C-alpha positions in Angstrom: 82.5 4.9 4.2 83.2 5.4 0.5 81.3 6.2 -2.6 80.8 2.5 -3.5 79.1 1.8 -0.2 76.9 4.9 -0.5 75.9 3.8 -4.0 75.0 0.3 -2.7 72.9 1.9 0.0 71.1 4.1 -2.5 70.3 1.1 -4.8 69.1 -1.0 -1.9 66.9 1.7 -0.4 65.4 2.8 -3.7 64.5 -0.8 -4.5 63.0 -1.3 -1.1 60.7 1.6 -1.8 59.6 0.2 -5.2 61.8 2.4 -7.4 64.7 2.1 -9.8 68.2 3.6 -9.6 69.5 3.3 -13.1 73.2 3.8 -13.8 73.5 6.7 -16.2 76.1 6.6 -18.9 76.1 9.3 -21.5 78.9 9.0 -24.1 79.8 12.4 -25.5 78.1 14.3 -22.7 80.4 14.3 -19.7 79.5 15.4 -16.2 76.0 13.9 -16.0 75.0 12.5 -12.6 75.7 8.8 -11.7 72.1 7.6 -11.3 68.7 8.3 -12.6 66.2 7.6 -9.8 62.6 6.7 -10.7 59.5 6.2 -8.5 55.8 5.6 -9.2 53.8 8.7 -10.0 56.4 10.1 -12.5 58.8 11.0 -9.7 62.2 11.5 -11.4 65.5 12.7 -9.9 69.2 12.5 -10.6 71.8 11.5 -8.0 75.5 12.4 -8.1 77.3 10.1 -5.7 80.4 11.3 -3.9 82.6 10.1 -1.1 82.0 12.0 2.2 83.1 15.6 2.0 84.0 15.5 -1.7 82.7 18.3 -3.8 81.1 18.4 -7.3 83.6 19.2 -10.1 82.9 22.3 -12.2 81.4 20.4 -15.0 79.2 18.4 -12.6 77.9 21.7 -11.1 77.2 22.9 -14.7 75.2 19.8 -15.5 73.3 20.0 -12.2 72.2 23.6 -13.1 71.2 22.5 -16.6 69.0 19.7 -15.3 67.5 21.8 -12.6 66.7 24.5 -15.2 64.7 21.8 -17.0 62.7 21.1 -13.8 64.5 18.0 -12.5 65.7 17.5 -8.9 69.5 16.7 -8.7 70.8 15.4 -5.4 74.5 15.2 -4.3 74.6 12.0 -2.2 77.7 11.7 0.0 76.3 9.9 3.0 73.7 7.4 4.2 71.8 10.4 5.6 71.8 12.0 2.2 70.2 8.9 0.8 67.5 9.0 3.5 66.8 12.7 2.9 66.4 12.1 -0.8 63.9 9.2 -0.1 62.0 11.4 2.3 61.5 14.0 -0.4 60.6 11.6 -3.1 58.5 8.9 -1.6 57.8 9.3 2.1 
């Protein structure tokens, strides 16, 4: 399993549950998570996708803390199980 397959799973599962998983590109502001995940009821989270057992880089950890300080959930998604856990918290 690699990051691409995990990202495909995330997109598929979010769509199945009626949400959006938007690719996040932020020129001039490096380290932002890969996806912005949106569901009905103003449910918003960020998802940083990683290959299994890969860790967040220092700048990614910093951005995660910044977003969490603003009240957003930020998930590190490195497995199919992590996708399922995120969905359980957000929509199930």
